[in-house]
N, C-alpha and C positions, 0 to 999 in steps of 0.2 A: 400441333396448337400454337397460335400466335406469342399466347404470354410466355410460351416458355423460353421467346427471345429479351423478354423482360428482367430476367430470373436475374439475382447479383449471382457473379460468377463462381463464388466461392462455396455457394449453396450448389446440391446438384438437383436439379427439376425436378428429378424422378419424385423426392421428396415432398411431391406437392398432393398425391395420390394420399398419402397417409391424416388428412386433415378431418375426414370423417366426419365426425358432427359437431366440428369446430364451429361452425353456421357462416356464413360468409362476411369477412371482415367490411368490405367495400360501405356493406348497409349499415355497419353498427354505429349506433352512437360513438361519439369521439373518448369518452371515457367508459368504456363497457368492457371485461375482459371476455365478451364473446363465448361465453360457454367452455373456455378452457379452466380444467379446475384444479385450484392454486394450491400448490404443497408447503404447510409453516413449516415443514423437514426441511425444505429446502432455503427459506427464506424468501420466499416468492409473496412479494405485496405489492402491489400495484399501486402506481400512483394515479390516483383519480382526480387530484384537482390541480385544473389548470393553470390557476395563479402560481400556485409553485413551481409547475413546471416553467412558465415564462420568466418569472425570479430565477429561477439556473438557469439560463440563456443568458440572460441580461445581465448578471453577475461574473460569467463566463468569458461575456466578451465577444460572443461569436460573430467570426466575420464571412466575407463571401468567400473569401480565399482560402480558409482551414480546413483541414482535414481533423476530424472530430471523433475521437473514441470512445465510446457507449458501451458500458457492460452490463448486460442484463438487461436488454432491451424490454423485456415480455415482449406485449402485444404492440408496443411501438408508442405509445402517447408522447414520451418525449423525444424516441426517434423523428417522428413526422416532422414536428416543431424545428430539429435541428436541419432537417432537409431542406425545409424553406429559405435557412437562410446557409449554411454552409457551403464549402462546396464539392466536398466528400464524407461520407459518414460510415465509420466502419464499428460494427456492431458485433460483439460478439456473445452469441446466446449457448450454455449450455443444455437447455431442456429442447430436444425435438419437437415437441408439440407447439413450445412458441416461436421457433423458427418455423414453423409452416403458416403460425398465426401471422407473424410481420412481414413473412411471401407474400401471402394473400395479401396484406392492406397495401402494399406497395405495388404490386407489381398493375401493370398498365396506367399507372399514373405518369403525371411527370417529373418527379422523385426519383423512379424507378432508377436512372442508371447512376444515383449518387449515391446511391446504397450499396456497401460492400458487407454481406450478411455471412457472420463465421460461424459454423456450428463448433464450439469445443469450449472446453474447460480452460480459462482466462489464464488460470496459473502454470497451465502447463503447454501454453501458447507462446511461441515467439511475435511478439507483436510486431507488427508491421507500423513503418513510419506513422506517425501522428502528431497534432502541435497543438492539441487542447484536448482534455477529457472529459467530459461531464456525463454523470451516470447516476442512477438510485442503485447501490452496490448490494449486492445479498450480505446477509451481517456477519454468517459463518467467516468468509473470507475477506474481511474487510483488514485486519491486520497484515496478511503474508502478501494482499492486492496494493494496500500504501506500498508498502516497500520492493516490491515487485515497480508498479511505476515510477518511484523515486530511483531506484537502479538505472533506468529506461536512457538509451542513447539514442539518438541525439535528444537533450532535454527538451523537454514542452514547454508551452508557455505557463498555463497552470492547468489544474483540474480542479472542478468544480463536484463534490460529492455529498451525497446523499449519504446519512452513516445513523447508528442507532444515536441519540443523546446524549448516551455515556463516555461512548468508543470516543466522540468529538469535543466531551470534555477532557479527555484524557490524553486526546491530540495536541487541544490547547494549553492545557495544564502548564503554572509556571511553579518554579521552585517555591515550596512553603504550602503550595495545594494538596489537600487531601487525594486530590487524585492524580497526583504529578507520579508517573511513574517511566519503566525504560522506555514505552511508547512515544511519551511526550519527547525526552531527550532526543531518541533516535531522528523520529519525525522532524523535531526542532531543529536537530545539526543540518538535516539535510536540505530544509523547505522553509518559507515564511508560511504559519499555519494563521488563514482567522475563522473564526464561528462567526458565518451569514445571520443564519436568522434558524428560529425554533420552529419545525413542523408538526402539528397536534397528527395524532394516529390516526385520528377519521380520515386523513386525506389520502388515507390507502384504502384500498381490497383487496383482499379479509384485511380489516385492519391490526396491527402488530398487538403485541402486550405492552410495549412502551413507544415514548413520542421518540421521534425522529429530529436530525440538527441537519443543514446542509454548509460544509467547509470546504473552505479556498485554499490549495496548498500551491505555493510557485517555487519551483527549484532553484536552489540558490543557485546563484553565477556570479564568479563560477564556483565550483564545490568546495567545503570545505577542505584543507590541506589534511585532511588528516585517513589513515587506513582504517575505514569503515570497521574489517576482523577484530582489529583489534582494539576498536571503540566500544564496538557491542559486546566483547569479551568482559572489557573491566563494567561497563554500566551494567551488564548481567550480573556479574558478583558485585557490585553494588547492592543493584534492587532486590536480590533473593531475598537479602536478609533487609529491607530498607529502613527500619526505627532503630537498628544499632549503630553504633560510631563503628566509624571504618576501620579503626586498630581492633576492635571485638571482631570484624567481618576478616580481614586479614589476619587473626592469631588463628583461626581454624583450622586444623591438619588438612581436609581435603582440599582448600585453597591453597594452604602454601607449598600442597605434593603437585597440585597443577602448576601451580608458579614454577617450583623446579624442574617437572617435566617439561615444560615449556621452552626453558631457560638448556637444558640438555640438550635437547632439538635442535633450536638457535647456533647453538656452540657448535653444535655435529656436523651443520648444514656450512656454519662459517668454517672449521675445519675441513670441510671435503674441497672446496675452493683451493687447496693448497696441490701444488704439481705432483707431490710425494705425501701423502699423507701419511704413510707407513713410520717415515722420520720422524714425525712429530706428534709426541703422544698428544691423546686427548686434555683440552688445558682441566685444570682441578673446577670442581661446581662451586660457587662460591656459599656462601651461608644466605639462602633464599631469606630468611625470617628476620636475621641481621638487618639486610637491605630492606625491602618492606618497612620495619622497624624506623630506623634511617629516614626513607623517606618519606613517610608520614609525617614525623617527628621537624624535620627539615621545611617541611612545604606546610604545615599546621594543621593538616585536615583529618588529622589521627582521632581528633574529639568531635569532628563534624558528622552529620549523618546525610545518607545521600540524598532525602527529602529535601536538605535544603541547600541541598548545592546546584548550581547553574552551568550553562555550558561550558564559560568560560574553566570554572573549578577542574571539572572533567577531563576539560582538553591540556588544562595544566599539571594534573595529576597523572594522565596519561604518560606525559613527554618526561615528567620527572623518573617516572617508574620507567618508562625505554630510554633514558640518558646513561640508568644503571644496568641494563642491560637484560630488566625483564619484560616480558610480553603476556601476553594475554590470548594468543594463538598460536598453535602450535608448529 
């Protein structure tokens, strides 16, 4: 059949036979979900408002030379508009019914050759090259997906993402804000975050329970000079009891034990570099509690709470702990 040649290479054409009662996509109105039953449990809420679609593309600054990554394209309302402008669109979709629907909608059009459709769980996928990301992302994977994107190499220009309103507010929250949390600190370490616009739940089909927001993430160039595993280890500890003072957090036995174990690991690794480790006894492990108290006292952070600390404060605190040999990764 001639349409087979128009299929994106990543998806095998034989899947087209699964379409069943999904209906003919080509004849469907622009924002219809063509008979595919949507699952709330999968966070499937298709964007039906063309004004929002157009605004997301404009805010992303899509150019004719761009390779755009779209996650969870659904039936392709955003995808088709991206295909009109971009050089190439890589659409990653987990739901096989949506894959079939989007295939049918694009096949035989002038844009078919510009679409690479990947049927996969995006969190398990080794992402191909892209320099822009525009997506209405499934809300259950918002947090891991943001960090997968921000860890991606080579760095992309920006990501314009539709997310749940509260998630967006957490991404953008500043020190002292009620929603300021580990997510805020980590995202803002790795990227410049902007809240672009609010989107009513009525812009989706079916309408979700909460409103959404569009945010833009621009990865830092160059990336911050910090070991992210160490950084996240410290931030995680601080926000586990975010309303306690740092002195109270670091007095807890499990925290001191963790830091003591990490110190032993680092000392053992340093000792393992010797040509003949047997000759050199393992150095005595210093009193971690004493070092922690000294760092907090000298830095003046002991009586501070995590919710009031800015990025520079966490950076300074991590540097002081590391200088004294204390680490937040094993």
